[in-house]
C-alpha positions as CSV (number, residue, x, y, z in Angstrom):
1,M,-61.0,15.1,31.4
2,R,-59.7,11.8,32.9
3,T,-62.5,10.6,36.0
4,A,-62.3,8.2,38.3
5,G,-62.5,4.7,36.9
6,L,-62.8,5.8,33.2
7,E,-59.9,4.8,32.1
8,M,-59.0,1.3,31.3
9,E,-56.2,-1.5,29.6
10,L,-57.8,-3.6,27.9
11,P,-56.4,-6.8,27.1
12,Q,-54.2,-7.5,23.5
13,L,-57.0,-7.0,20.7
14,S,-54.3,-9.1,18.8
15,S,-51.6,-11.0,19.8
16,M,-49.1,-8.1,18.9
17,A,-51.4,-5.3,19.8
18,T,-51.8,-3.8,23.2
19,V,-54.7,-1.1,24.0
20,T,-54.6,1.7,26.3
21,F,-58.3,3.6,26.2
22,N,-57.4,7.0,28.1
23,Y,-60.2,8.9,27.4
24,D,-59.1,11.3,24.6
25,Y,-56.4,9.0,23.1
26,Y,-57.1,5.7,22.2
27,Y,-53.9,3.9,20.8
28,D,-53.6,1.1,19.3
29,D,-51.7,-0.7,15.9
30,Q,-54.3,-1.4,14.1
31,C,-56.6,1.7,15.3
32,Q,-54.8,5.0,15.1
33,S,-54.2,8.0,17.8
34,Q,-57.2,9.8,17.8
35,H,-57.4,13.1,19.4
36,L,-60.7,15.2,20.1
37,Q,-59.5,18.8,19.7
38,Y,-62.9,20.2,19.8
39,M,-63.5,18.3,23.3
40,S,-60.3,19.8,24.3
41,T,-61.0,23.3,23.7
42,F,-64.2,22.7,25.1
43,L,-64.2,21.3,28.3
44,P,-62.1,23.3,29.9
45,I,-64.7,26.6,29.6
46,L,-67.7,24.2,30.3
47,Y,-66.1,22.8,33.5
48,S,-64.9,26.3,34.4
49,V,-68.1,27.6,34.4
50,V,-70.0,24.5,36.1
51,F,-66.5,25.1,38.9
52,L,-68.1,28.9,38.9
53,V,-71.6,28.7,39.2
54,G,-71.6,25.3,41.8
55,I,-69.5,26.8,44.0
56,V,-71.1,30.3,44.4
57,G,-74.4,28.3,44.4
58,N,-74.1,25.9,47.2
59,S,-72.8,28.0,48.9
60,I,-75.1,30.1,49.3
61,L,-77.9,26.9,49.3
62,I,-75.6,25.6,52.1
63,A,-75.3,28.9,54.6
64,A,-78.8,29.5,53.4
65,L,-80.0,26.4,55.3
66,V,-77.6,26.0,57.8
67,F,-77.9,29.6,59.2
68,K,-81.2,30.0,58.8
69,R,-82.8,31.1,61.8
70,R,-86.5,29.3,61.7
71,V,-86.8,25.2,62.4
72,Q,-85.7,23.6,58.8
73,R,-87.9,20.7,57.2
74,L,-86.4,17.3,57.8
75,I,-85.5,17.4,54.1
76,D,-83.3,20.4,54.5
77,I,-80.9,18.2,56.7
78,F,-80.2,15.8,53.5
79,I,-80.1,19.0,50.9
80,I,-77.4,20.4,53.3
81,N,-75.4,17.1,52.7
82,L,-75.8,16.7,48.9
83,A,-75.1,20.4,48.6
84,T,-71.7,19.8,50.8
85,S,-70.9,16.7,48.4
86,D,-71.4,18.8,45.5
87,F,-69.4,21.5,47.2
88,I,-66.6,19.3,47.8
89,F,-66.2,17.5,44.6
90,L,-66.4,21.0,42.5
91,I,-63.6,22.1,44.8
92,T,-61.2,19.3,42.8
93,L,-62.4,21.1,38.7
94,P,-59.5,22.8,38.3
95,F,-57.1,20.0,38.7
96,W,-58.8,18.7,36.3
97,V,-59.6,22.3,34.0
98,D,-55.3,22.0,34.4
99,M,-55.4,18.5,32.6
100,E,-57.5,19.7,29.6
101,V,-55.8,22.9,29.6
102,S,-51.9,21.2,29.4
103,D,-53.3,18.2,27.0
104,E,-53.9,15.0,29.2
105,N,-50.8,15.9,31.0
106,W,-51.5,15.3,35.0
107,R,-49.3,18.4,36.3
108,V,-49.7,18.5,40.5
109,G,-48.6,15.0,41.6
110,S,-49.2,11.5,42.5
111,F,-51.0,12.9,45.8
112,L,-53.6,14.9,44.1
113,C,-54.7,12.2,41.0
114,K,-55.1,10.3,43.8
115,A,-57.4,12.1,46.2
116,S,-59.4,14.2,43.5
117,S,-60.1,10.7,41.8
118,Y,-61.5,9.6,45.1
119,V,-63.3,12.7,46.1
120,I,-65.4,12.4,42.6
121,S,-65.7,8.5,43.4
122,V,-67.2,9.3,47.1
123,N,-69.0,12.6,45.3
124,M,-71.0,10.4,43.2
125,Y,-72.3,7.9,45.5
126,C,-72.7,10.4,48.1
127,S,-75.5,12.0,46.0
128,I,-77.2,8.8,44.4
129,L,-77.5,7.9,48.1
130,L,-78.4,10.5,49.9
131,L,-81.3,11.3,46.6
132,T,-82.9,7.4,47.8
133,C,-83.0,9.1,51.4
134,M,-84.5,11.8,50.4
135,S,-87.5,9.8,48.1
136,A,-88.2,7.1,50.7
137,D,-88.4,10.1,53.4
138,R,-90.4,11.4,50.5
139,Y,-92.3,8.4,49.8
140,L,-93.2,7.7,53.6
141,A,-94.2,11.3,54.2
142,I,-97.1,11.6,51.6
143,M,-97.9,7.5,51.6
144,H,-97.4,6.0,54.9
145,P,-97.9,9.2,56.8
146,S,-98.8,7.3,60.3
147,I,-95.5,5.1,60.0
148,A,-93.3,8.9,58.8
149,R,-94.7,10.1,62.2
150,R,-92.7,7.7,64.6
151,V,-89.2,7.9,61.6
152,R,-89.3,10.8,60.4
153,T,-87.1,12.7,63.3
154,R,-84.4,15.1,63.2
155,S,-82.0,12.8,64.8
156,Y,-83.5,9.8,62.0
157,S,-82.3,11.7,59.5
158,G,-78.7,12.5,61.0
159,I,-78.0,9.6,61.6
160,L,-78.9,8.5,58.1
161,C,-76.9,10.7,56.6
162,I,-74.1,10.3,59.1
163,C,-74.3,6.3,57.5
164,V,-74.4,7.5,53.6
165,W,-71.0,9.4,54.5
166,L,-69.0,6.4,55.7
167,L,-70.4,4.0,53.0
168,S,-70.0,6.7,49.9
169,F,-66.3,6.9,52.1
170,C,-66.1,3.0,52.2
171,L,-67.4,2.3,48.5
172,G,-64.7,5.3,47.2
173,M,-61.3,3.3,48.6
174,P,-61.3,1.0,45.3
175,T,-60.8,4.8,43.2
176,L,-58.4,5.5,45.7
177,L,-56.5,2.8,45.9
178,S,-56.3,1.7,42.1
179,R,-55.2,5.2,41.0
180,E,-51.8,6.0,40.0
181,L,-49.8,8.6,37.3
182,K,-47.9,6.7,34.5
183,N,-45.5,8.3,32.1
184,Q,-46.5,7.8,28.3
185,Y,-46.4,8.8,25.2
186,G,-44.1,12.0,26.7
187,K,-47.1,12.1,29.1
188,T,-48.0,12.0,32.8
189,Y,-51.3,10.4,32.6
190,C,-53.6,10.1,36.0
191,T,-54.7,6.5,35.3
192,D,-55.9,3.1,36.9
193,K,-53.7,0.5,37.2
194,A,-53.4,-2.6,35.5
195,M,-56.5,-4.5,37.0
196,T,-57.3,-8.4,37.3
197,E,-60.5,-10.3,36.1
198,V,-61.2,-10.4,39.8
199,K,-61.2,-6.7,40.4
200,Q,-62.8,-6.4,37.0
201,I,-65.6,-8.5,38.6
202,M,-66.0,-6.6,41.6
203,S,-66.0,-3.1,40.0
204,L,-68.9,-4.3,37.6
205,V,-71.0,-5.6,40.9
206,L,-70.1,-2.0,42.6
207,L,-71.3,-0.2,40.1
208,I,-74.6,-2.1,39.8
209,L,-75.5,-2.2,43.3
210,A,-73.8,1.2,44.4
211,F,-75.5,3.0,41.8
212,F,-77.9,1.3,39.3
213,F,-80.2,-0.7,42.1
214,P,-80.1,3.1,44.6
215,L,-81.4,4.0,40.8
216,L,-84.3,1.9,40.3
217,S,-85.3,2.7,44.1
218,I,-85.6,6.2,43.8
219,L,-87.9,5.5,40.5
220,T,-89.9,2.9,42.0
221,F,-90.7,5.8,45.0
222,Y,-91.3,8.1,42.5
223,C,-93.2,6.3,40.1
224,S,-95.5,5.2,43.2
225,I,-95.6,8.4,44.6
226,T,-96.8,10.0,41.0
227,K,-99.4,7.2,41.0
228,R,-101.3,8.3,44.1
229,L,-100.6,12.3,42.5
230,C,-102.2,11.4,39.7
231,M,-105.5,9.7,41.6
232,H,-105.6,12.7,43.9
233,Y,-105.5,15.4,40.8
234,Q,-108.0,13.3,39.4
235,K,-110.3,13.9,42.2
236,A,-108.9,17.9,43.1
237,G,-110.3,18.4,39.8
238,K,-108.3,21.1,37.6
239,Q,-107.9,23.6,39.8
240,D,-104.9,22.4,42.5
241,K,-102.4,24.6,40.7
242,K,-99.8,23.5,44.1
243,L,-100.5,19.8,42.9
244,R,-99.9,20.7,39.0
245,K,-96.8,21.9,40.2
246,S,-95.6,19.3,42.5
247,I,-95.7,17.0,39.4
248,K,-93.2,19.1,37.2
249,I,-91.0,19.0,40.9
250,V,-91.2,15.6,41.0
251,F,-90.1,15.0,37.3
252,I,-87.6,17.5,37.2
253,V,-85.7,16.6,40.4
254,V,-85.8,12.6,38.8
255,A,-85.3,13.4,35.2
256,A,-82.3,16.2,36.3
257,F,-80.3,13.3,37.7
258,V,-81.0,10.5,34.8
259,V,-80.4,13.1,32.6
260,S,-76.4,13.8,34.7
261,W,-75.6,10.2,36.0
262,V,-77.2,7.4,33.7
263,P,-75.3,7.9,30.6
264,Y,-71.8,8.6,32.2
265,N,-72.7,5.3,34.1
266,L,-73.5,3.0,31.2
267,F,-70.5,4.2,28.9
268,K,-68.6,3.1,32.8
269,L,-70.5,0.0,33.1
270,M,-69.8,-0.6,29.0
271,A,-65.6,0.2,29.8
272,I,-65.8,-2.5,32.2
273,L,-67.2,-5.0,30.5
274,L,-64.9,-4.4,27.5
275,R,-62.2,-5.3,30.6
276,L,-63.9,-8.6,30.9
277,L,-63.7,-9.2,27.1
278,K,-61.2,-11.1,25.4
279,Q,-60.8,-9.3,22.4
280,P,-62.6,-6.5,22.2
281,D,-62.8,-5.0,18.9
282,C,-61.9,-1.0,18.1
283,F,-64.8,0.2,17.1
284,S,-66.4,-0.4,21.1
285,G,-63.4,1.1,22.4
286,R,-64.3,4.3,20.3
287,V,-68.0,4.4,21.3
288,A,-66.9,3.8,25.0
289,Q,-64.1,6.3,24.5
290,L,-66.6,9.1,22.8
291,G,-69.5,8.2,25.2
292,I,-67.4,8.9,28.4
293,K,-65.7,12.1,27.4
294,V,-69.3,13.6,26.2
295,S,-71.8,12.6,29.0
296,S,-68.9,13.5,31.7
297,P,-70.2,17.2,31.7
298,F,-73.7,16.0,32.0
299,A,-72.2,14.2,35.3
300,F,-70.7,16.6,36.9
301,A,-73.1,19.9,35.8
302,N,-75.4,17.7,38.3
303,S,-73.4,19.4,41.1
304,C,-74.4,23.0,40.2
305,A,-77.5,22.5,38.6
306,N,-79.3,21.5,42.5
307,P,-79.3,24.9,44.2
308,F,-80.9,26.4,41.1
309,I,-83.5,23.3,41.1
310,Y,-84.7,24.0,44.4
311,F,-84.6,27.8,44.2
312,C,-86.9,28.0,40.8
313,F,-89.4,25.2,42.3
314,D,-89.4,25.7,46.0
315,N,-90.4,28.3,47.9
316,Y,-89.2,28.0,51.4
317,I,-85.8,27.5,49.6
318,R,-85.9,30.3,47.6
319,R,-87.3,32.9,50.3
320,A,-84.3,31.6,53.1
321,M,-81.8,31.7,49.8
322,L,-82.5,35.7,49.1
323,Q,-83.2,36.3,52.5
324,C,-79.0,35.4,53.3
325,L,-78.3,37.3,49.7
326,C,-80.4,40.5,51.2
327,P,-81.0,40.3,54.8
328,R,-82.6,43.5,55.2
329,V,-84.7,42.9,52.7
330,K,-87.9,41.1,54.4
331,M,-89.7,38.4,52.3
332,S,-93.7,38.0,52.3
333,S,-93.3,34.6,54.5
334,N,-97.2,34.4,54.9
335,S,-97.1,30.4,55.6
336,S,-93.9,28.5,55.7
337,D,-95.3,25.7,53.6
338,T,-93.6,24.2,50.5
339,L,-94.8,22.4,47.9
340,D,-93.6,18.9,49.4
341,T,-95.7,20.2,52.7
342,H,-98.8,21.3,50.9
343,L,-98.5,17.9,49.0
344,S,-98.0,15.5,51.8
345,H,-101.2,17.6,54.0
346,S,-103.2,17.1,50.6
347,L,-102.1,13.4,49.9
348,S,-102.0,12.1,53.6
349,N,-105.8,13.5,53.9
350,F,-106.3,11.4,50.4
351,V,-104.7,8.7,52.0
352,A,-106.2,8.8,55.4
353,G,-109.7,9.2,53.5
354,E,-109.7,5.9,51.5
355,Y,-108.9,4.3,54.3
356,A,-112.0,5.6,56.2
357,T,-113.5,4.7,53.3
358,R,-112.8,1.2,52.5
359,K,-112.9,0.7,56.4
360,R,-116.6,1.8,56.1
361,K,-117.5,-0.7,53.2
362,R,-115.8,-3.3,55.2
363,S,-118.0,-2.4,58.6
364,V,-121.0,-2.4,55.8
365,S,-120.1,-5.4,54.3
366,L,-119.7,-7.6,57.2
């Protein structure tokens, strides 16, 4: 499957050899053509499953939260936008399935080549930015409750999501402008235009600033939360099951995103660096080719994984989704709290207690 920014035309491997690096194919006078037959059989099935499961899962999640009668939580605003981004991306998957089935031949025209690649790029940036906002929101709610009371409002969350979408649209523009159809080896490819060295450097900077830097922020936020969580866990005792479960969901959400997107973007980073080399070797190109091919299913599977993660680990969302599926069935909702609200209240009290203790110690020392 050929996705946004995954193909590249490398500089000359030798004075007579020009390399075209195309996902399934690696053409070169020195490196023989390789076709990953097993991937061409496996990927259409996998992407079809991701499409069907993701469309159903995200549709139920969006409907459950948008049409829920009770007041939504602030975190739900981010979850709805994340599910919407995934849903829009999943709509483009059939085009790429068709390409895999037709043996890498793009048959749906130039517009859909550009549009679907652009949607994939926007989805990646929107996902990472929304997850960054969600982690920052959780960090404020747990670590700085006094500040959170002033800034964590519905209008603030809505404006933040609008800014994320606008920024994602802008970040995806290089992909939209760089994609085109190319006729090569008797087939039509949806691939990148020839890029200058300046554009390649800009792509490298964009990848670092728009993906790896937000990822570092997410990990920093969650490491701080987990550190405070462990401190509270030691004082709360082993009977605090909700707290233990909260630790699990923190790691599961972060781990799901890391496993899904980091390998994909590391090989994409490798591809960009190979473009910048004057004389890349055949082996490096093959490693990048295989790495992109193998890691892309994990990246796209993330779009159908999120609804299941929230369904399994968030009681509030689970009740909302079940009520959406079975409106007549009454769910036991003796409390509207969730793991997040339990955790926020518990740690807020813990932080307040720590602050009060330090204040008493200072007053005594004075």
